[in-house]
N, C-alpha and C positions, 0 to 999 in steps of 0.2 A: 504494500500500500504506500502510495506516494504522499508524504507530508511536506508541505512547503516550509515548515519549521526547520527541516533538515538544512536548508540553505543558511538559515540564521545560525545554526550550530556550527556550520563550516566557517562562517565569518568569525564566530567566537574562537574557534580552534586556531585560526591564523592571526589573531590579534597579538601584536608584540607585547602589549600590557595586559594580557589575559588574566582574569581573576577566576576563582571558583564560580561556577554557574548554578543559580537556583532556578529550577524549572518548576513553574507554578501552574496549577490548573485543577479543575474538579476531578473527583474520582471517576475513573473509566474514560477519560479523554485520550488515553494512550501514552502517558508519560513514560511508563516502564518500557514499553515496546520501543518507543522512539530513542531512548537512551541506549538500550542494548543494540538496536539496529545501527545507530551512529557509531558505537564502538566497533561493531562487526565490520562496517564498511570502511572506516577511516583510521582505525588504530590496529596495531599489530596484536595487542592484547586488551582484554577488558576484565577488570576486577569488580564484580558486582557484590554489594553488601546491602541486605535489607535489614532494617532495625525493627521490623514488625515482629513482635513476640521473640525478640532475640536478646535475651538477658546477658548472654556472654559478651556481645559486642557493646552493649550499653555500659557494662561494668568496665570494659577496657577503656572506653572514652571518659569514664568518670575519674580516671586517675590523672596524674600530672601529664602534660603534653610533652612527649619526647618523640622526635621524628623517627629515630631508629626503632623505638618500641612500637609506635603506631604502624609503621610500614611492615614490621615483622608480623604483627597481629593481623593486619589486612592480608598479607601473603597467605597466612595459615587459613583464615576464614574464607577467602575467595578461592583458594587453590591455584592462584596465579602469582607468578613472580613479578612483582611490580618494579618496573624500571623507568627512569625518567624519560619523558617525551613520547614514548611509544605505548604506554599503558593508560587506558582511560579508567579512572576510578569513579564508580557510581555508588552514591549513598541514597538508597531508596527509603521512603517513609521516615525521613530524617526528623520529623517532629516528635517521633517516639524516643529520641535520644538527644535531649537539649545540649549536652556537652559536645556531641558530634557536630551540631550546628555551629557551636562556638569554635570548633577546630578549623572551620573554613577560613576564619581570620588568620589562624596560625599557619595554615597552608599557603594562604595568600602572601604572607610576610616571609615565611621560612622555606616554602617549597613550591614556588611558582612553576617549577619544571614538571610538576605532577598535575596534569589536567583532571579536574574533578567536576562532576555534575551531581547535584543533589536535588531530590524532589520529595514532595509530601503533599497529599491531597488536603490535609487538615493543617497545613503549615501556618496559614494566616490565623486560624483559631488559636493554635499553640502560642504564637507570638503575643497575641493579645492577652493570653492567660499568664504571661510573665516570662516566657523564654527569651533570652537575650539574642538580639538580632545583630549580625556582623555588619553594621552600617558602613558603607564605603569600601568594604572588603570583598564584595561579591558582585558579579554580573547577574542580571535577571532576564528571564524569558517566560512569557505567558503562553500556555498551550490551550487551544480551544478545540471543540469538536470540529470535524472536517467541514470546511466551508463548501460552497456549491461547486467551485472549480475543482477542489479535491475530490468531491463526490463524483463528478463527471469522469475524472481520471480513473477512479476506482471502478466505475461501471464500464471501462474500456472505451470511453468517448473522448480520447485525447484530441481527436480532430476538432471536436466542438470547443475544447479548451483553447486550441490554437486559433480557432475562429474568433473567440472572445478577445484574443490578444491582437487581432488584426485591426488595422485602421479602416478597412473596408466594411462599413456598417451594413452594406447590402447583404453580407454573409449572415449578419444577425437576423435580418428579416427573411432571407431565403430559407433558413433552417429554424424558423420560429416554432413550428409545430413540434419539432424534435426537442428543442430546448424546453418548451412548455411541458412536454411529456415527462422529462426528467425533473423539471422543477416541481411538478405535482408529486412525483415520487419522493423527492427530497423533503417536501412538506411532511410526508408521512414517515419516512425512514429516519430523517434527521442525519446528524453527523457523528454519532457516537461510533468509534472505530469498530468495535466488536459487531455491532448491529449492521453497519455498512458492509463489512466483510461477509457476514452471513447472507445479507440480501444479494450481494454480488453473486454468490454461489447458488442460492436456492430460490430467490424471488418469492419467498413465502411470507405473505403479509401477516397472516395470523401469528406465525412464530415471531416475526419482528415485533409485534405488539406484546407478545409474552415476554420477550427479552427486555423490552423497554419497561414493562411493569416490574420486572426483576430488578432493574437498576433503580427505579423509584423506590422499591422496597429496601434496597441497600442504603439509599440515602436516608430513608425514614429510620432505619436501624442506627445510622450515625447520629441522627437527631436524639434518639433515646439514650444512646451511650454517653453523649457529651453534654446534653442539656437536660435540666431537671425541672420539675414542678411547673409553676406558672409560666416560666420562660419557654418550656417545651410546648405547652399548649398554644402560646402566642406564636411561636415559630411555625407550628403546623398550620395555624390560621393564615399566616402570611403566605406560606408556600402554597397551600390549597386555594388561596384567594386570588392568586395571580391570573388564572384563566378567567375568573369572573370579572376582574378589573379590565383585562385586555379586551373583553367582549363588548365593553361599553364604548359609546361614541367618544366620551371624554375618558381617556385612558389613565389619567392621573390617579395615583393610588389613594383611595378614600378609606380610611380605617373604620369609619362608621358603617361601611358596607360589609365588613367581615365580623364586626361586633359592635352592636349599638352603643353609642356614647364613647367609643374609643378615640384616642388621639395619638399623634405621632410618638410622643414620649413613651406610651405604653408598649410600643412595638420596636423601639430603637435597637434593643439588644438582639432581638430576633432577626431583624434585617441585617445588622452588622455581621451576625454569625453566618447567615447565608451568603453574604458578600465575601467574607473571609474564606469560605469553602469554595468559592468560585461557582456557586450554583445559580446565582442570579446576576443580572446586570441592572444597574441603577442609572437612569437617564434623568438628569436634572432639568428643570425649567429655567430658561433665561427670560428676563423681562424686556430685553432690548437686543436687537441684532446689531452689535457693534464690537469692535476689536478691543481687547481680547474677550471672547465669549465668557470665559471663566469669571471675569469681573462683574458680570451681570446675572450670576447664578442665584436662584432662590433656593436655599437649602431645605426649605420646608415643603417644596413641591417637586414631585418626581414621579416617573413611571418605573415599574419593575417588569423585567422580562426574564424568562428562564434561560438557562445555559444552552438549551438545545430545542429546536423546533419540533423534533420528533417526540421528545419527552413532554413538551407542552400538549401535543395531540393525545399522547397516552394518558396524561393526567386529566385531560378533558374528556377522555373516553370517546374520542371521535373514531368512527370506523373507517376502514380503507376506502369504501365506495363513496362515502361522503366527501372525502378529500380528493380522490382521483377523478371522480365524475361530477361531483357537485350536486347538491339538491337543496330543497327549501330549508331544511334544518341547518345545513352548513352555511347558508347565506349570511346569517348573523355573525358567525365566527370567522368567516373568510378574511375579514379585515384584520382581525387579531393575529392570525397566522402570517399574513403578509407583512404586517409591521414587525412581528418577531423575526421573520426572515431577513428583512432589511437591516434591522438592528444587529442581528447575528453576523451578517456579512460585513457590515461596517466595522465591527469590533475585531473580527478574526482575519479579515482580508485586507484591511487598509491601515489599521493602527490609528485611525482618526477617532477622536472623542466626540460622540454624538450628544446633542442637546435637543430639547424641543422648545418652541417659542410660544409664549402666551403673554401678550403685552397689555398695556392699559386700554387699548381699543378693543380688547377681547378677540383679537385676531389670533388664531392658533395655527401652527405649522408643525407637521409631524417630526421633522428632524432638521437641525442645522449642524453643519460641520465646518470647522476652520481649516482651510487648506492654504498653507503659506500665508500670504497677506490678504487672503480673500475669505469671505464667509459664503458658503454654498447652501441655499435652502433646498430641501427635498420634500416633496409631497408624495405620499404613498397611496396608490390605488390598487384595489384587489383584482380588478378585471381590466377590460379594454375601455376603461372610463377616461374619456378625454377632457372631462371638466376639471378645472383646477382653480376653484374659486378662491380658496385661501392663498394659494400661490400667487394669483393675480393681484390680490389685495396687498400681499407682501411686496411684490415687485413695484407696485405703485407707490409704496411708502418708502422702501429702502433702496430701490434701484440697484440690485446686485449685478455683478459682471456676468453671472451665470445663474439660471434657475432650472431645477430639475424636477420633472414629474416622472415617477417611475411606476410602471404598470405592466400588464401583460400585452399591451399594444406594442407594435414594432417601433424601431428607431424612427424618430421624426423630429426635424428641427423647425422651430417657428421663430418669428422675429424676437420674441421676448422670453422664450423658454425652449427646452429640448426635452422630448419624451424619450427616456431611456428604458428599454425593457428591463424588468426585474432581474433577469438572468445576466444582464450586462452592466449593472450599476457599478459594481466595484472596479470592473475593468475600465470603465469610462472615467471614474474618479482618479484612477492611477495615470490616465493619459493627460489630464488637464493640469 
C-alpha cells in the first residue's frame, strides 16, 4: 500500500540536522506498518521495540541513561545488532514508557547517528497527564487515514491519480463518472488502512462495515480504560453526537443538543481527550476573512469532524446502498459526509489549516484556508449544485483573488469563481 507519508520520512532521513521523529496519529491509521515498511525499504536493519505490556523494557529505561547500556539492551530485545547510520530504531507505543520518551532528548544530544522513530496512539493523552515532552529535541509527523488519492492508488487506479496531477482539466471531466464511482466508495470505505486493504481484495461491503464497527468498539474500549465517571459519559456524548451535529444545516457544535442545558465548559475535557487521541478534528470559526486567519478565531465556536469518513458512516449506521446509490433517507446526511470528506482531504493532503466563517452579517462559509499570502474561500456542495449563494455574498464583500465551489459537477471556470470537482480539490489547491 502506497502512503504519501513515506516521502516525508525520506526527507527526514536525509536531513543533516535530523532529530528523533515522533509519528502521531489515531489508533489503526497505520503507524506501525509505515515505520516497519520504511525500515525495510530504506535501512539495512530495523530494530523494533514495542512498550505495550513490556515491563522489561520499561524497567530498562527507568534506570540512568547510558548509551552503551541502552544500545546493549535494545540489541538483546530486538534481536538486531544496532549500528550507527544503517539501523532504524523504532519505539512503538512509547506513551507506555515515559522514560523512553525522555530518552529521545538524550539520543538527540548524544546519539544523532542513530535514527529513531517513535509512535503512540495515546501519546497526546499521556503528555497531558504529566509525561515530560522533549520540547525542541524531536521532529514530528502526523499520520492520517488514507486520503482519496491514496485510496485510488490502493484500488489500482494510479492512472486516475496521474490525471488529478495533470494541468489538463479536461481529463477531470472526461473521467468524471469513474472518479465519482470511487468517490462514493471512499465515502463508504473511508481511509483506515486495514479496511482499505480488505476492500481492495474482496469488495465486500458488509464485512467492511463489520471491520469499521470493530474499530469503533476498540476506540470505545480506550475510552473506558483511560477515562472514568462523569468525564467518560460526556466523552461518549460528544463522540456519538458528532453525526447529529454534522447532519444539521448549521454544523456548529451545540452542546445543548446532546444534553439539555449543557455548555462548552462541561465538555472541554472530553473534547480535548478526543483531540489528543487524534480521533476528531476541530475547525474553529473566524469572525472576519483577513490575514492572518488565526487572529480572528472565536475559540468558543467550532465544528467537530471525525478522523475518518468511513467511521462516520459506520457510527451513523448508514448502509452501503444509501451511500453508493443515494435515496431519500440519505439526502439529509449527504451534506455531512461531503463536508467530512472535504475537511479530511484538506487536513491529510494539503497540510492547510481549515477554518469556517460566520461574521457579523450572518454570512456563513463552509471553509477558509490560508495559502501563502492569500485566503481561499471554499463552498461545499453535495451534488451537481451550481448555486453558491454564500460564496457570492463572500466575494462581494471580501473580493478574494480566488473563490472555490466544490461539488460533484465537473471542472468549470467562471469570471468570479471556479467549480472544482470534489475529487480534484486538493490537487487544485496544490497547483495555485
